[in-house]
ROKE-76865 format. One record per residue (C-alpha): x, y, z; residue number from 1. Coordinates in Angstrom, 2 decimals. Each point is the difference from the previous one (the first is absolute). Last residue first. Layout:
@east=X | north=Y | up=Z | num=NUM
...
This chain:
@east=77.32 | north=108.90 | up=84.17 | num=494
@east=3.16 | north=-0.86 | up=-2.78 | num=493
@east=-1.29 | north=-3.62 | up=-0.56 | num=492
@east=1.67 | north=-2.77 | up=1.76 | num=491
@east=3.19 | north=-1.33 | up=-0.77 | num=490
@east=-0.21 | north=-3.62 | up=-0.60 | num=489
@east=1.98 | north=-2.32 | up=1.55 | num=488
@east=3.03 | north=-1.93 | up=-2.38 | num=487
@east=0.08 | north=-3.68 | up=0.34 | num=486
@east=3.98 | north=-1.33 | up=-0.93 | num=485
@east=1.02 | north=-1.05 | up=-3.19 | num=484
@east=3.41 | north=-1.51 | up=0.98 | num=483
@east=-0.89 | north=-3.33 | up=0.81 | num=482
@east=1.42 | north=1.13 | up=3.53 | num=481
@east=-2.82 | north=2.71 | up=-0.37 | num=480
@east=-2.85 | north=-2.51 | up=-0.53 | num=479
@east=1.62 | north=-2.43 | up=2.69 | num=478
@east=-0.66 | north=2.73 | up=2.54 | num=477
@east=-3.86 | north=1.05 | up=-1.75 | num=476
@east=-0.43 | north=-4.14 | up=0.59 | num=475
@east=1.49 | north=-0.15 | up=3.29 | num=474
@east=-1.72 | north=3.24 | up=1.57 | num=473
@east=-3.78 | north=-0.98 | up=-0.96 | num=472
@east=-1.19 | north=3.09 | up=-1.52 | num=471
@east=-3.01 | north=1.90 | up=2.15 | num=470
@east=0.78 | north=3.37 | up=-0.59 | num=469
@east=1.68 | north=0.49 | up=3.18 | num=468
@east=2.05 | north=-3.48 | up=-0.53 | num=467
@east=1.05 | north=1.44 | up=-3.23 | num=466
@east=1.18 | north=3.73 | up=2.30 | num=465
@east=1.67 | north=-1.82 | up=2.34 | num=464
@east=2.16 | north=-2.43 | up=-2.69 | num=463
@east=1.37 | north=3.08 | up=-1.67 | num=462
@east=0.35 | north=1.92 | up=2.43 | num=461
@east=2.33 | north=-2.72 | up=1.79 | num=460
@east=1.55 | north=-1.27 | up=-2.72 | num=459
@east=1.73 | north=4.03 | up=-0.53 | num=458
@east=0.37 | north=-0.28 | up=4.13 | num=457
@east=2.10 | north=-2.98 | up=-0.18 | num=456
@east=2.09 | north=1.56 | up=-2.95 | num=455
@east=0.82 | north=2.91 | up=2.10 | num=454
@east=0.96 | north=-2.41 | up=2.89 | num=453
@east=2.15 | north=-1.55 | up=-2.79 | num=452
@east=1.53 | north=3.11 | up=-0.61 | num=451
@east=0.19 | north=1.17 | up=3.76 | num=450
@east=1.81 | north=-3.06 | up=0.42 | num=449
@east=0.76 | north=-1.37 | up=3.53 | num=448
@east=-3.37 | north=-0.79 | up=1.34 | num=447
@east=0.25 | north=0.20 | up=3.68 | num=446
@east=-1.73 | north=-2.01 | up=2.18 | num=445
@east=-1.90 | north=-3.15 | up=-1.85 | num=444
@east=-3.35 | north=-0.70 | up=1.27 | num=443
@east=-0.40 | north=2.95 | up=2.62 | num=442
@east=1.00 | north=2.05 | up=-3.15 | num=441
@east=-2.17 | north=-1.75 | up=-2.21 | num=440
@east=-3.03 | north=0.45 | up=2.22 | num=439
@east=0.77 | north=3.85 | up=0.44 | num=438
@east=-0.14 | north=0.44 | up=-4.29 | num=437
@east=-3.66 | north=-2.28 | up=0.56 | num=436
@east=-1.53 | north=2.94 | up=2.24 | num=435
@east=0.48 | north=2.28 | up=-2.79 | num=434
@east=-3.10 | north=-0.77 | up=-2.39 | num=433
@east=-2.08 | north=0.01 | up=3.44 | num=432
@east=1.28 | north=3.16 | up=0.95 | num=431
@east=-0.21 | north=1.78 | up=-2.90 | num=430
@east=-3.66 | north=-1.08 | up=-0.17 | num=429
@east=-0.57 | north=0.90 | up=3.70 | num=428
@east=0.44 | north=3.65 | up=-0.57 | num=427
@east=-3.15 | north=0.87 | up=1.48 | num=426
@east=-2.71 | north=2.34 | up=0.09 | num=425
@east=-1.09 | north=-1.13 | up=-3.74 | num=424
@east=-0.74 | north=2.54 | up=-2.41 | num=423
@east=-2.58 | north=-0.87 | up=-2.49 | num=422
@east=-2.60 | north=0.67 | up=2.45 | num=421
@east=0.52 | north=4.08 | up=-0.35 | num=420
@east=-1.04 | north=2.13 | up=2.92 | num=419
@east=1.32 | north=-1.74 | up=2.93 | num=418
@east=2.79 | north=-1.43 | up=-1.58 | num=417
@east=1.79 | north=3.24 | up=-0.10 | num=416
@east=-0.01 | north=0.58 | up=3.98 | num=415
@east=3.92 | north=-0.70 | up=0.92 | num=414
@east=0.45 | north=1.91 | up=-2.92 | num=413
@east=-1.75 | north=3.41 | up=0.96 | num=412
@east=1.26 | north=-0.34 | up=3.46 | num=411
@east=3.36 | north=0.17 | up=-1.15 | num=410
@east=1.10 | north=2.98 | up=2.04 | num=409
@east=-1.80 | north=-1.69 | up=3.00 | num=408
@east=1.51 | north=-3.39 | up=-0.70 | num=407
@east=3.08 | north=1.02 | up=0.55 | num=406
@east=-0.17 | north=2.50 | up=2.68 | num=405
@east=-1.77 | north=-2.96 | up=1.68 | num=404
@east=2.55 | north=-2.27 | up=-0.43 | num=403
@east=3.24 | north=2.17 | up=0.52 | num=402
@east=-2.42 | north=0.77 | up=3.84 | num=401
@east=-0.14 | north=-3.90 | up=0.66 | num=400
@east=3.34 | north=-0.40 | up=-0.86 | num=399
@east=1.06 | north=2.73 | up=2.27 | num=398
@east=3.05 | north=2.74 | up=-1.56 | num=397
@east=3.79 | north=-0.75 | up=0.36 | num=396
@east=1.91 | north=0.44 | up=3.40 | num=395
@east=1.81 | north=2.86 | up=-1.27 | num=394
@east=-2.90 | north=1.67 | up=-0.58 | num=393
@east=-3.68 | north=0.55 | up=-1.99 | num=392
@east=-2.67 | north=-0.06 | up=3.12 | num=391
@east=-3.39 | north=0.38 | up=-2.07 | num=390
@east=-2.48 | north=-0.38 | up=3.02 | num=389
@east=-1.82 | north=-3.53 | up=0.20 | num=388
@east=-3.49 | north=0.66 | up=2.14 | num=387
@east=-0.70 | north=2.75 | up=-2.84 | num=386
@east=1.32 | north=-1.90 | up=-3.42 | num=385
@east=-1.86 | north=-2.94 | up=1.81 | num=384
@east=-3.77 | north=1.66 | up=0.38 | num=383
@east=0.52 | north=1.69 | up=-3.11 | num=382
@east=0.47 | north=-3.93 | up=-2.13 | num=381
@east=-2.81 | north=-2.05 | up=2.38 | num=380
@east=-2.47 | north=3.15 | up=-1.27 | num=379
@east=0.90 | north=-0.32 | up=-3.28 | num=378
@east=-0.99 | north=-3.78 | up=0.02 | num=377
@east=-2.85 | north=1.00 | up=2.04 | num=376
@east=-1.14 | north=2.15 | up=-2.92 | num=375
@east=1.14 | north=-2.58 | up=-2.49 | num=374
@east=-2.43 | north=-2.19 | up=1.49 | num=373
@east=-2.73 | north=2.28 | up=-0.57 | num=372
@east=0.43 | north=1.06 | up=-3.13 | num=371
@east=0.46 | north=-3.70 | up=-1.42 | num=370
@east=-3.42 | north=-1.15 | up=0.62 | num=369
@east=-2.70 | north=2.48 | up=-0.63 | num=368
@east=2.64 | north=0.64 | up=-3.29 | num=367
@east=-0.50 | north=-3.02 | up=-1.14 | num=366
@east=3.60 | north=-2.02 | up=-1.12 | num=365
@east=1.26 | north=0.69 | up=-3.17 | num=364
@east=-0.97 | north=-1.00 | up=-3.31 | num=363
@east=-2.70 | north=-2.75 | up=1.12 | num=362
@east=0.03 | north=-3.28 | up=-1.92 | num=361
@east=-1.50 | north=-1.66 | up=2.76 | num=360
@east=3.28 | north=-1.96 | up=1.02 | num=359
@east=1.77 | north=3.49 | up=-0.54 | num=358
@east=-2.35 | north=1.55 | up=3.02 | num=357
@east=0.27 | north=-3.23 | up=2.49 | num=356
@east=4.18 | north=0.19 | up=-0.78 | num=355
@east=0.41 | north=3.64 | up=0.88 | num=354
@east=-2.87 | north=-0.76 | up=2.79 | num=353
@east=2.34 | north=-1.81 | up=1.24 | num=352
@east=3.63 | north=2.18 | up=-0.51 | num=351
@east=-1.69 | north=2.71 | up=1.37 | num=350
@east=-1.03 | north=-1.60 | up=3.53 | num=349
@east=3.17 | north=-1.21 | up=0.25 | num=348
@east=1.36 | north=3.86 | up=-0.54 | num=347
@east=-2.65 | north=1.24 | up=2.78 | num=346
@east=1.57 | north=-3.22 | up=2.38 | num=345
@east=3.27 | north=0.86 | up=-0.69 | num=344
@east=-0.30 | north=3.59 | up=0.71 | num=343
@east=-2.17 | north=-0.59 | up=3.53 | num=342
@east=2.37 | north=-2.13 | up=0.95 | num=341
@east=3.21 | north=2.02 | up=-0.35 | num=340
@east=-2.01 | north=3.13 | up=1.56 | num=339
@east=-0.82 | north=-1.32 | up=2.55 | num=338
@east=3.51 | north=0.92 | up=2.02 | num=337
@east=0.74 | north=-2.16 | up=3.55 | num=336
@east=1.90 | north=-2.46 | up=-1.44 | num=335
@east=2.54 | north=2.38 | up=-2.23 | num=334
@east=2.55 | north=-2.93 | up=-0.78 | num=333
@east=-1.96 | north=-2.63 | up=-0.68 | num=332
@east=-3.48 | north=2.38 | up=-1.63 | num=331
@east=3.61 | north=1.24 | up=-2.28 | num=330
@east=0.50 | north=-3.33 | up=-1.79 | num=329
@east=-3.79 | north=-0.70 | up=-0.20 | num=328
@east=0.39 | north=3.26 | up=-2.21 | num=327
@east=3.29 | north=-1.41 | up=-1.96 | num=326
@east=-1.90 | north=-3.23 | up=-0.86 | num=325
@east=-3.22 | north=2.05 | up=-0.94 | num=324
@east=1.76 | north=2.08 | up=-2.46 | num=323
@east=1.83 | north=-2.88 | up=-1.38 | num=322
@east=-3.91 | north=-1.59 | up=-1.15 | num=321
@east=-0.90 | north=3.31 | up=-0.69 | num=320
@east=2.65 | north=0.16 | up=-3.31 | num=319
@east=0.09 | north=3.18 | up=-1.22 | num=318
@east=-2.09 | north=1.02 | up=-2.67 | num=317
@east=1.91 | north=2.15 | up=-2.90 | num=316
@east=-1.29 | north=2.35 | up=-2.94 | num=315
@east=2.40 | north=-0.20 | up=-3.09 | num=314
@east=-0.12 | north=2.54 | up=-3.18 | num=313
@east=1.24 | north=3.11 | up=1.38 | num=312
@east=2.57 | north=-1.41 | up=2.71 | num=311
@east=1.40 | north=-1.49 | up=-3.19 | num=310
@east=1.75 | north=-3.30 | up=1.79 | num=309
@east=3.12 | north=-0.51 | up=2.03 | num=308
@east=1.85 | north=3.26 | up=-1.39 | num=307
@east=-2.25 | north=2.09 | up=1.88 | num=306
@east=0.88 | north=-2.00 | up=3.36 | num=305
@east=-3.40 | north=-1.21 | up=2.25 | num=304
@east=0.83 | north=-3.71 | up=-1.29 | num=303
@east=3.69 | north=0.48 | up=1.68 | num=302
@east=-1.20 | north=0.76 | up=3.00 | num=301
@east=-1.50 | north=-3.72 | up=0.81 | num=300
@east=-2.91 | north=0.45 | up=2.21 | num=299
@east=-2.13 | north=-3.35 | up=-1.83 | num=298
@east=-0.90 | north=0.41 | up=-3.79 | num=297
@east=-3.12 | north=-0.70 | up=-2.06 | num=296
@east=0.12 | north=2.90 | up=-2.94 | num=295
@east=-3.05 | north=1.36 | up=-2.01 | num=294
@east=0.17 | north=0.72 | up=-3.58 | num=293
@east=1.75 | north=1.91 | up=-2.92 | num=292
@east=3.47 | north=-2.54 | up=0.44 | num=291
@east=2.81 | north=0.59 | up=-2.52 | num=290
@east=2.46 | north=0.96 | up=2.79 | num=289
@east=-0.68 | north=-2.01 | up=2.39 | num=288
@east=0.87 | north=-3.49 | up=-2.05 | num=287
@east=4.03 | north=0.44 | up=-1.02 | num=286
@east=1.10 | north=-2.19 | up=2.37 | num=285
@east=3.40 | north=2.14 | up=-0.41 | num=284
@east=-2.07 | north=2.44 | up=1.41 | num=283
@east=-0.71 | north=-1.39 | up=2.87 | num=282
@east=3.46 | north=-0.92 | up=0.34 | num=281
@east=1.30 | north=3.47 | up=-0.73 | num=280
@east=-2.55 | north=0.84 | up=3.13 | num=279
@east=2.08 | north=-2.16 | up=2.28 | num=278
@east=-0.86 | north=-3.42 | up=1.74 | num=277
@east=2.72 | north=-1.85 | up=-1.93 | num=276
@east=-0.67 | north=-2.02 | up=-3.30 | num=275
@east=-1.85 | north=-3.09 | up=-0.97 | num=274
@east=-3.42 | north=0.39 | up=-1.88 | num=273
@east=-3.29 | north=-1.97 | up=-0.72 | num=272
@east=-3.39 | north=-0.31 | up=-1.54 | num=271
@east=-2.73 | north=-1.22 | up=0.74 | num=270
@east=-3.11 | north=0.44 | up=-2.16 | num=269
@east=-3.99 | north=-1.20 | up=0.27 | num=268
@east=-0.61 | north=1.13 | up=3.95 | num=267
@east=2.12 | north=3.32 | up=-0.42 | num=266
@east=3.20 | north=-0.31 | up=0.68 | num=265
@east=3.04 | north=2.32 | up=0.51 | num=264
@east=3.09 | north=-1.75 | up=1.54 | num=263
@east=3.15 | north=0.79 | up=1.69 | num=262
@east=2.76 | north=-2.38 | up=1.19 | num=261
@east=2.64 | north=1.67 | up=1.59 | num=260
@east=3.92 | north=-0.68 | up=0.76 | num=259
@east=1.91 | north=-0.82 | up=2.95 | num=258
@east=3.56 | north=-0.70 | up=-0.03 | num=257
@east=2.40 | north=-1.03 | up=3.46 | num=256
@east=1.48 | north=-3.38 | up=-2.78 | num=255
@east=-0.67 | north=1.21 | up=-3.30 | num=254
@east=-3.03 | north=0.16 | up=-2.37 | num=253
@east=-3.50 | north=-0.43 | up=1.92 | num=252
@east=-1.38 | north=-0.76 | up=2.80 | num=251
@east=-3.58 | north=1.44 | up=-0.71 | num=250
@east=-1.97 | north=3.52 | up=1.41 | num=249
@east=-3.35 | north=0.51 | up=-1.11 | num=248
@east=-1.69 | north=2.16 | up=-1.91 | num=247
@east=-3.65 | north=0.93 | up=-0.69 | num=246
@east=-2.55 | north=1.62 | up=-2.25 | num=245
@east=-2.96 | north=-0.88 | up=-1.25 | num=244
@east=-1.49 | north=2.32 | up=-2.84 | num=243
@east=-3.03 | north=1.11 | up=-1.30 | num=242
@east=-2.08 | north=0.83 | up=-3.48 | num=241
@east=2.15 | north=-2.25 | up=-1.71 | num=240
@east=1.92 | north=1.14 | up=-3.40 | num=239
@east=3.26 | north=0.08 | up=1.01 | num=238
@east=-0.65 | north=-3.90 | up=1.90 | num=237
@east=-0.81 | north=-0.63 | up=-3.54 | num=236
@east=3.22 | north=1.13 | up=-1.81 | num=235
@east=2.39 | north=-1.39 | up=3.03 | num=234
@east=-2.08 | north=-3.74 | up=-0.57 | num=233
@east=0.37 | north=0.44 | up=-3.80 | num=232
@east=3.92 | north=0.95 | up=-0.23 | num=231
@east=-0.19 | north=-3.24 | up=2.71 | num=230
@east=-1.18 | north=-2.45 | up=-2.24 | num=229
@east=2.33 | north=1.59 | up=-3.13 | num=228
@east=3.08 | north=-0.43 | up=2.20 | num=227
@east=-0.65 | north=-3.18 | up=1.31 | num=226
@east=2.46 | north=-2.69 | up=-1.92 | num=225
@east=2.59 | north=1.13 | up=1.95 | num=224
@east=-0.97 | north=-0.19 | up=2.99 | num=223
@east=-0.05 | north=-4.01 | up=-0.62 | num=222
@east=3.53 | north=-0.75 | up=-1.30 | num=221
@east=0.90 | north=2.13 | up=3.00 | num=220
@east=-1.89 | north=-1.98 | up=2.24 | num=219
@east=1.08 | north=-3.11 | up=-1.34 | num=218
@east=3.86 | north=0.25 | up=0.89 | num=217
@east=-0.53 | north=-0.55 | up=3.16 | num=216
@east=-1.47 | north=-3.79 | up=-0.65 | num=215
@east=2.60 | north=-0.50 | up=-2.14 | num=214
@east=2.36 | north=1.23 | up=2.54 | num=213
@east=-1.32 | north=-1.65 | up=2.23 | num=212
@east=0.68 | north=-3.21 | up=-1.87 | num=211
@east=-3.32 | north=-1.62 | up=-1.56 | num=210
@east=-0.80 | north=-4.31 | up=1.29 | num=209
@east=-2.65 | north=-1.05 | up=-2.18 | num=208
@east=-1.77 | north=-3.28 | up=2.53 | num=207
@east=-3.03 | north=2.47 | up=-0.45 | num=206
@east=-1.47 | north=-0.01 | up=4.16 | num=205
@east=3.22 | north=-0.12 | up=1.72 | num=204
@east=2.45 | north=1.82 | up=-2.54 | num=203
@east=-3.04 | north=2.76 | up=-0.58 | num=202
@east=0.54 | north=0.32 | up=3.70 | num=201
@east=3.56 | north=0.01 | up=-0.08 | num=200
@east=0.23 | north=2.67 | up=-2.45 | num=199
@east=-2.76 | north=2.70 | up=1.63 | num=198
@east=2.00 | north=-1.30 | up=3.43 | num=197
@east=3.43 | north=1.06 | up=-1.44 | num=196
@east=-1.71 | north=3.81 | up=-1.52 | num=195
@east=-1.67 | north=1.33 | up=3.37 | num=194
@east=-3.66 | north=-1.44 | up=-0.33 | num=193
@east=-1.90 | north=3.56 | up=0.05 | num=192
@east=-3.43 | north=-1.59 | up=-0.97 | num=191
@east=-1.35 | north=2.19 | up=-2.99 | num=190
@east=3.30 | north=1.04 | up=-0.97 | num=189
@east=2.06 | north=-2.87 | up=0.36 | num=188
@east=-1.88 | north=-3.12 | up=-0.59 | num=187
@east=-1.83 | north=1.51 | up=-3.08 | num=186
@east=3.74 | north=0.52 | up=-1.35 | num=185
@east=0.35 | north=-3.56 | up=0.63 | num=184
@east=-3.18 | north=-1.29 | up=-1.37 | num=183
@east=0.36 | north=2.21 | up=-2.94 | num=182
@east=3.02 | north=-1.09 | up=-0.51 | num=181
@east=-1.11 | north=-4.08 | up=-0.18 | num=180
@east=-2.50 | north=0.52 | up=-2.38 | num=179
@east=2.05 | north=2.36 | up=-2.22 | num=178
@east=2.84 | north=-2.75 | up=-0.64 | num=177
@east=3.10 | north=-1.28 | up=1.15 | num=176
@east=3.07 | north=0.18 | up=-1.71 | num=175
@east=2.31 | north=-2.57 | up=-2.32 | num=174
@east=1.64 | north=1.04 | up=-3.24 | num=173
@east=-0.10 | north=3.56 | up=0.72 | num=172
@east=-1.21 | north=2.32 | up=-2.54 | num=171
@east=-3.71 | north=-0.38 | up=1.05 | num=170
@east=-3.04 | north=-0.59 | up=-2.08 | num=169
@east=-2.75 | north=2.59 | up=0.96 | num=168
@east=-1.70 | north=-0.38 | up=-3.47 | num=167
@east=0.58 | north=-3.29 | up=-1.86 | num=166
@east=2.96 | north=-0.53 | up=-2.14 | num=165
@east=-1.08 | north=-0.45 | up=-3.39 | num=164
@east=0.67 | north=-3.28 | up=-1.85 | num=163
@east=3.19 | north=-0.22 | up=-2.55 | num=162
@east=-1.08 | north=-1.24 | up=-3.59 | num=161
@east=2.77 | north=-0.93 | up=-2.60 | num=160
@east=-0.78 | north=-0.26 | up=-3.15 | num=159
@east=1.26 | north=-2.98 | up=-2.31 | num=158
@east=-3.38 | north=-0.35 | up=-2.19 | num=157
@east=-1.14 | north=-3.10 | up=2.30 | num=156
@east=-0.28 | north=2.59 | up=2.89 | num=155
@east=3.01 | north=0.24 | up=2.75 | num=154
@east=-1.36 | north=0.41 | up=3.26 | num=153
@east=1.86 | north=1.71 | up=3.01 | num=152
@east=-1.46 | north=-0.80 | up=3.79 | num=151
@east=-0.12 | north=2.40 | up=2.81 | num=150
@east=-0.29 | north=-2.48 | up=2.86 | num=149
@east=-1.12 | north=1.07 | up=2.95 | num=148
@east=0.78 | north=-2.45 | up=3.65 | num=147
@east=-2.27 | north=0.53 | up=2.83 | num=146
@east=1.27 | north=-0.26 | up=3.29 | num=145
@east=-3.14 | north=-1.16 | up=1.99 | num=144
@east=0.54 | north=1.95 | up=4.00 | num=143
@east=-3.12 | north=-2.07 | up=1.98 | num=142
@east=-3.15 | north=1.64 | up=1.78 | num=141
@east=-2.01 | north=-2.96 | up=1.97 | num=140
@east=-3.46 | north=0.95 | up=-2.02 | num=139
@east=-2.23 | north=2.36 | up=2.07 | num=138
@east=-3.06 | north=-1.43 | up=2.12 | num=137
@east=-3.67 | north=1.02 | up=0.27 | num=136
@east=-1.78 | north=-3.51 | up=0.51 | num=135
@east=-4.05 | north=-0.30 | up=-1.02 | num=134
@east=-2.08 | north=-2.95 | up=1.51 | num=133
@east=-2.08 | north=-2.76 | up=-1.77 | num=132
@east=-1.70 | north=-2.82 | up=1.38 | num=131
@east=-2.34 | north=-2.33 | up=-0.98 | num=130
@east=-0.09 | north=0.45 | up=-3.76 | num=129
@east=-2.38 | north=-2.31 | up=-1.96 | num=128
@east=-0.05 | north=-3.32 | up=-1.57 | num=127
@east=3.16 | north=0.02 | up=-2.66 | num=126
@east=-0.39 | north=-3.14 | up=-1.83 | num=125
@east=2.60 | north=-2.86 | up=0.41 | num=124
@east=2.75 | north=-0.65 | up=-1.82 | num=123
@east=2.37 | north=-0.05 | up=2.57 | num=122
@east=-1.87 | north=-1.93 | up=2.34 | num=121
@east=1.61 | north=-3.20 | up=-1.13 | num=120
@east=-2.93 | north=-2.51 | up=1.01 | num=119
@east=-0.01 | north=-1.25 | up=3.46 | num=118
@east=-3.76 | north=-0.88 | up=0.12 | num=117
@east=-1.19 | north=2.29 | up=3.04 | num=116
@east=3.14 | north=1.42 | up=1.38 | num=115
@east=1.43 | north=1.04 | up=-3.56 | num=114
@east=2.93 | north=-0.48 | up=-0.70 | num=113
@east=2.88 | north=2.81 | up=0.16 | num=112
@east=-0.14 | north=3.39 | up=-0.13 | num=111
@east=-2.42 | north=2.26 | up=1.11 | num=110
@east=-0.03 | north=3.65 | up=-2.34 | num=109
@east=1.74 | north=3.08 | up=1.58 | num=108
@east=-0.28 | north=2.65 | up=-2.49 | num=107
@east=2.16 | north=3.50 | up=-0.01 | num=106
@east=-1.59 | north=2.40 | up=-1.28 | num=105
@east=1.64 | north=4.30 | up=-1.10 | num=104
@east=-2.54 | north=2.62 | up=1.62 | num=103
@east=-1.23 | north=1.85 | up=-2.80 | num=102
@east=-3.55 | north=0.73 | up=2.52 | num=101
@east=2.08 | north=0.47 | up=2.61 | num=100
@east=-1.76 | north=0.18 | up=3.80 | num=99
@east=0.72 | north=2.05 | up=2.70 | num=98
@east=2.88 | north=0.47 | up=2.52 | num=97
@east=-1.27 | north=2.13 | up=3.10 | num=96
@east=0.27 | north=3.79 | up=-0.53 | num=95
@east=-3.23 | north=0.36 | up=1.30 | num=94
@east=-1.97 | north=3.71 | up=-1.03 | num=93
@east=-1.31 | north=1.80 | up=2.61 | num=92
@east=-3.43 | north=-0.16 | up=0.93 | num=91
@east=-0.31 | north=-0.94 | up=3.14 | num=90
@east=3.59 | north=0.98 | up=1.55 | num=89
@east=3.28 | north=-2.90 | up=-0.78 | num=88
@east=2.07 | north=-0.17 | up=3.44 | num=87
@east=-0.50 | north=1.36 | up=3.38 | num=86
@east=-3.13 | north=1.32 | up=0.90 | num=85
@east=-1.65 | north=3.76 | up=-0.16 | num=84
@east=-0.09 | north=3.11 | up=2.13 | num=83
@east=4.07 | north=0.13 | up=1.47 | num=82
@east=-0.19 | north=1.60 | up=3.55 | num=81
@east=0.29 | north=4.10 | up=-0.25 | num=80
@east=3.75 | north=0.87 | up=-0.71 | num=79
@east=2.23 | north=1.92 | up=2.55 | num=78
@east=3.32 | north=-0.45 | up=-1.98 | num=77
@east=2.64 | north=-2.54 | up=1.16 | num=76
@east=2.91 | north=1.96 | up=2.14 | num=75
@east=3.54 | north=0.28 | up=-1.51 | num=74
@east=2.23 | north=-2.63 | up=1.73 | num=73
@east=2.32 | north=1.25 | up=1.89 | num=72
@east=3.90 | north=0.62 | up=-0.48 | num=71
@east=1.60 | north=-1.22 | up=2.34 | num=70
@east=2.88 | north=-1.62 | up=-2.90 | num=69
@east=-0.42 | north=1.40 | up=-2.92 | num=68
@east=-2.16 | north=-2.52 | up=-2.30 | num=67
@east=-3.67 | north=0.75 | up=1.27 | num=66
@east=-1.21 | north=1.39 | up=-2.64 | num=65
@east=2.12 | north=-0.15 | up=-3.06 | num=64
@east=-2.85 | north=-3.19 | up=-2.08 | num=63
@east=-2.32 | north=2.98 | up=0.74 | num=62
@east=1.81 | north=2.79 | up=-2.84 | num=61
@east=1.11 | north=3.05 | up=2.03 | num=60
@east=-2.07 | north=3.14 | up=-1.75 | num=59
@east=-0.39 | north=1.36 | up=3.67 | num=58
@east=-2.45 | north=-0.16 | up=2.92 | num=57
@east=-2.03 | north=-3.58 | up=-1.11 | num=56
@east=2.78 | north=-1.93 | up=-1.20 | num=55
@east=2.56 | north=1.02 | up=2.65 | num=54
@east=2.40 | north=2.29 | up=1.53 | num=53
@east=0.06 | north=-0.15 | up=4.18 | num=52
@east=3.38 | north=-1.14 | up=-0.20 | num=51
@east=1.22 | north=3.64 | up=-2.10 | num=50
@east=-1.93 | north=2.32 | up=1.94 | num=49
@east=1.70 | north=-1.69 | up=2.91 | num=48
@east=3.68 | north=0.83 | up=-1.65 | num=47
@east=-0.81 | north=3.45 | up=-0.83 | num=46
@east=-1.39 | north=0.53 | up=3.82 | num=45
@east=2.27 | north=-1.76 | up=1.52 | num=44
@east=2.54 | north=2.44 | up=-2.09 | num=43
@east=-1.66 | north=2.97 | up=0.90 | num=42
@east=0.11 | north=-0.71 | up=3.72 | num=41
@east=3.93 | north=-1.09 | up=-0.82 | num=40
@east=0.41 | north=3.72 | up=-1.51 | num=39
@east=-2.19 | north=1.59 | up=2.88 | num=38
@east=2.20 | north=-1.60 | up=2.65 | num=37
@east=3.41 | north=1.07 | up=-2.21 | num=36
@east=-0.55 | north=3.43 | up=-0.14 | num=35
@east=-0.61 | north=-0.38 | up=4.01 | num=34
@east=2.81 | north=-2.27 | up=0.48 | num=33
@east=1.83 | north=3.54 | up=-1.95 | num=32
@east=-1.75 | north=2.18 | up=2.63 | num=31
@east=0.62 | north=-1.57 | up=2.71 | num=30
@east=3.84 | north=0.03 | up=-1.24 | num=29
@east=0.14 | north=3.03 | up=-0.76 | num=28
@east=-1.53 | north=1.15 | up=3.60 | num=27
@east=2.08 | north=-2.49 | up=1.63 | num=26
@east=3.00 | north=2.16 | up=-1.80 | num=25
@east=-1.46 | north=2.71 | up=1.12 | num=24
@east=-0.25 | north=-0.59 | up=3.58 | num=23
@east=3.99 | north=-1.52 | up=0.31 | num=22
@east=0.71 | north=3.52 | up=-1.36 | num=21
@east=-1.49 | north=1.66 | up=2.47 | num=20
@east=1.08 | north=-1.98 | up=2.87 | num=19
@east=4.06 | north=0.50 | up=-1.70 | num=18
@east=-1.15 | north=4.11 | up=-0.24 | num=17
@east=-1.18 | north=-0.16 | up=4.03 | num=16
@east=3.13 | north=-2.08 | up=0.79 | num=15
@east=2.33 | north=2.14 | up=-2.03 | num=14
@east=-1.93 | north=3.15 | up=1.86 | num=13
@east=0.36 | north=-1.27 | up=3.80 | num=12
@east=3.95 | north=-0.60 | up=-0.95 | num=11
@east=0.17 | north=3.68 | up=-0.98 | num=10
@east=-2.23 | north=0.71 | up=3.58 | num=9
@east=2.74 | north=-1.51 | up=1.36 | num=8
@east=-1.22 | north=-3.50 | up=1.93 | num=7
@east=0.67 | north=-0.63 | up=3.77 | num=6
@east=-4.20 | north=1.33 | up=0.50 | num=5
@east=-1.05 | north=-2.58 | up=-2.58 | num=4
@east=-1.11 | north=-2.37 | up=3.08 | num=3
@east=-2.35 | north=2.06 | up=1.57 | num=2
@east=-1.18 | north=2.86 | up=-2.21 | num=1
């Protein structure tokens, strides 16, 4: 007690109480710092995970790889050495220009005096063609102004007759014609040119100088002529055995707002819809409730809603390509686990077997091929569930565990393609059909008008369907602008 001998008992008790308060405050601070440290660790983990996202382990497009500062590029997959040389393969049909039997002939005959006798060669007899070649080119495009005049005549009997006005005659005294309008809409919709650039390109190529306002107004005028084709596309999709669905974000409307483009597609029909990423927006699409086949889709929860489809009439195929990307992410997050690679290898082998069986016109993957691979896949999922226990809580479930629970719950929808070669294992069809809209966004940025964006989607639905069925996009678009749109054939009921 040396050093405290001069203190009274009351003073010592006060010092002890102060020390206890100080220790309690230190404990409180340490507890707060521990909680902050845990939060910071979680935040670092979330940021590291976000930084590690790329096209190989998530749904990010390849164009986004490496765009974040410090984000590494995805590792290239291990692939066997190429077994074929570059260029055209043996036996493949070449794409070089071929001799055209209906070419326009332009003769080049000798002129001037004969080198022998000096006579004029203009009347000399033709001997032979020494050399011939064909040049494929386009004429110089120059806008030509045509003035149309409707005449009246007076017969000898005194009767006055006025010529009929040609179909499609405008109300205005001066206007641009359907060929120019077709070119402009094609540039806007198919090649995603902004309004001003489309007007400038047309001016440079043709000499005509349409205003940006006229160019912008063409979208609505063209879309208004597509009601019948779009209804035919909708009817065809409702009757299809297999329909692909997907959705993507699109910056539309006022700054800060965001819309979603939905797509329903087959290899012959495409239909787009602009709305929110909700069940109500999908219902407004007016496709799902009418289906009686297979829906190929990603894992978005809207597709599992009983309001989205008549779930007693449709079955689902989950996109295996999406699952493979998530398995790549799981392998990177848990490098000591073998189950992600085992599951991915089994799924890739099943996809290859599906393509082989489909090309051989088999109804399903042969059982002797499918069953061992499906067993490997199930073993991998079971091993993953055992290795990553379910831990719901404030920190959230591990993404890999969530993936395992998802594929375990939807096992039939993951492997449906194994038992029916009519059902594709991936949703590549819908993803390909959505890609042009991301290109549009990269070129033009925000699309300020929702009504005009819907007009774009209507025109693209029409043109995508036409090109899928082997039709020329410009010719088909011109038909619509002239008021006689091509109507896609609706398949008969299955």
